[in-house]
Each structure stands twice: as structure tokens, then as C-alpha cells.
TORKOL-4160 file (C-alpha; in steps of 0.2 Angstrom, whole numbers, padded with zeros to 4 digits, m for minus):
91
<pt num="1" X="0000" Y="0000" Z="0000"/>
<pt num="2" X="0008" Y="0017" Z="m0005"/>
<pt num="3" X="0006" Y="0030" Z="0008"/>
<pt num="4" X="0007" Y="0049" Z="0003"/>
<pt num="5" X="0021" Y="0058" Z="0011"/>
<pt num="6" X="0015" Y="0076" Z="0016"/>
<pt num="7" X="0029" Y="0088" Z="0015"/>
<pt num="8" X="0026" Y="0106" Z="0021"/>
<pt num="9" X="0037" Y="0121" Z="0019"/>
<pt num="10" X="0038" Y="0137" Z="0029"/>
<pt num="11" X="0026" Y="0147" Z="0040"/>
<pt num="12" X="0011" Y="0143" Z="0027"/>
<pt num="13" X="0013" Y="0124" Z="0030"/>
<pt num="14" X="m0005" Y="0122" Z="0036"/>
<pt num="15" X="m0012" Y="0130" Z="0020"/>
<pt num="16" X="0000" Y="0124" Z="0007"/>
<pt num="17" X="0005" Y="0106" Z="0009"/>
<pt num="18" X="0016" Y="0097" Z="m0004"/>
<pt num="19" X="0011" Y="0079" Z="m0007"/>
<pt num="20" X="0022" Y="0067" Z="m0015"/>
<pt num="21" X="0015" Y="0050" Z="m0019"/>
<pt num="22" X="0030" Y="0038" Z="m0018"/>
<pt num="23" X="0032" Y="0019" Z="m0018"/>
<pt num="24" X="0032" Y="0012" Z="0000"/>
<pt num="25" X="0048" Y="0002" Z="m0003"/>
<pt num="26" X="0057" Y="0019" Z="m0008"/>
<pt num="27" X="0051" Y="0027" Z="0008"/>
<pt num="28" X="0058" Y="0012" Z="0018"/>
<pt num="29" X="0074" Y="0013" Z="0009"/>
<pt num="30" X="0076" Y="0031" Z="0013"/>
<pt num="31" X="0072" Y="0029" Z="0031"/>
<pt num="32" X="0084" Y="0015" Z="0032"/>
<pt num="33" X="0098" Y="0025" Z="0023"/>
<pt num="34" X="0095" Y="0039" Z="0036"/>
<pt num="35" X="0096" Y="0026" Z="0050"/>
<pt num="36" X="0113" Y="0020" Z="0044"/>
<pt num="37" X="0119" Y="0038" Z="0039"/>
<pt num="38" X="0122" Y="0031" Z="0022"/>
<pt num="39" X="0123" Y="0047" Z="0012"/>
<pt num="40" X="0128" Y="0040" Z="m0004"/>
<pt num="41" X="0112" Y="0030" Z="m0004"/>
<pt num="42" X="0103" Y="0045" Z="0001"/>
<pt num="43" X="0109" Y="0054" Z="m0015"/>
<pt num="44" X="0103" Y="0041" Z="m0026"/>
<pt num="45" X="0086" Y="0038" Z="m0016"/>
<pt num="46" X="0082" Y="0056" Z="m0016"/>
<pt num="47" X="0086" Y="0057" Z="m0034"/>
<pt num="48" X="0075" Y="0043" Z="m0038"/>
<pt num="49" X="0061" Y="0052" Z="m0027"/>
<pt num="50" X="0063" Y="0068" Z="m0037"/>
<pt num="51" X="0061" Y="0058" Z="m0053"/>
<pt num="52" X="0045" Y="0051" Z="m0047"/>
<pt num="53" X="0037" Y="0067" Z="m0041"/>
<pt num="54" X="0021" Y="0072" Z="m0047"/>
<pt num="55" X="0025" Y="0091" Z="m0048"/>
<pt num="56" X="0039" Y="0103" Z="m0049"/>
<pt num="57" X="0039" Y="0108" Z="m0030"/>
<pt num="58" X="0040" Y="0091" Z="m0025"/>
<pt num="59" X="0054" Y="0087" Z="m0037"/>
<pt num="60" X="0064" Y="0101" Z="m0031"/>
<pt num="61" X="0061" Y="0097" Z="m0013"/>
<pt num="62" X="0069" Y="0080" Z="m0016"/>
<pt num="63" X="0083" Y="0087" Z="m0028"/>
<pt num="64" X="0088" Y="0099" Z="m0014"/>
<pt num="65" X="0090" Y="0084" Z="m0002"/>
<pt num="66" X="0100" Y="0074" Z="m0015"/>
<pt num="67" X="0110" Y="0089" Z="m0019"/>
<pt num="68" X="0115" Y="0093" Z="m0001"/>
<pt num="69" X="0121" Y="0075" Z="0002"/>
<pt num="70" X="0130" Y="0075" Z="m0015"/>
<pt num="71" X="0139" Y="0091" Z="m0009"/>
<pt num="72" X="0143" Y="0084" Z="0008"/>
<pt num="73" X="0151" Y="0069" Z="m0001"/>
<pt num="74" X="0158" Y="0078" Z="m0016"/>
<pt num="75" X="0148" Y="0065" Z="m0025"/>
<pt num="76" X="0150" Y="0064" Z="m0044"/>
<pt num="77" X="0131" Y="0069" Z="m0047"/>
<pt num="78" X="0132" Y="0086" Z="m0038"/>
<pt num="79" X="0134" Y="0096" Z="m0054"/>
<pt num="80" X="0119" Y="0086" Z="m0063"/>
<pt num="81" X="0109" Y="0089" Z="m0047"/>
<pt num="82" X="0113" Y="0108" Z="m0046"/>
<pt num="83" X="0110" Y="0109" Z="m0065"/>
<pt num="84" X="0092" Y="0102" Z="m0063"/>
<pt num="85" X="0089" Y="0114" Z="m0048"/>
<pt num="86" X="0095" Y="0129" Z="m0058"/>
<pt num="87" X="0084" Y="0124" Z="m0073"/>
<pt num="88" X="0069" Y="0126" Z="m0061"/>
<pt num="89" X="0076" Y="0142" Z="m0053"/>
<pt num="90" X="0079" Y="0134" Z="m0037"/>
<pt num="91" X="0097" Y="0136" Z="m0034"/>
């Protein structure tokens, strides 16, 4: 059963939720990667979540997290993730 993940941003959180429908297996993998502090996996998993996002705001939310972890690791995908964020005006 796929559960929606409600993500809220800023002080208007109660009136402007961002909902991303994701695979329950992907959610579980993200939680496990956080528990293990596996940042390389988090880059990949948040990128996958961005690829599955239903709208630009949700996609950019996940891309931001992927990019943050990529920067921390000097991960090879950091330039590609940044380019995606820049394309949406979200740098």
C-alpha cells in the first residue's frame, strides 16, 4: 500500500502542503539509509524520489536533499543535481 508523504514548507505549512506520492519501498529505503547515515545511498534515493515526483515543487524538494548530500560527499552527481535545480530557478 502506497502512502502519501506530506511535506510542508515554511510558515504557510498548514495551508500549502506539498504531497508526493511515492512507492512504500522507496520510503523504507530512504528511512533505512538515514538510520545508517548512508549519504551515498541518500543521494541516489532522493534523486529517484525527485524523478517520481508528480509536480515541480516536490521534485525540487527531493532534488535539494539529494544535492545537499552530494555536496557533503563531493559526489559525482552534484553538478547534474545543481543543473536540475538551476533549470527550475531553485538554486
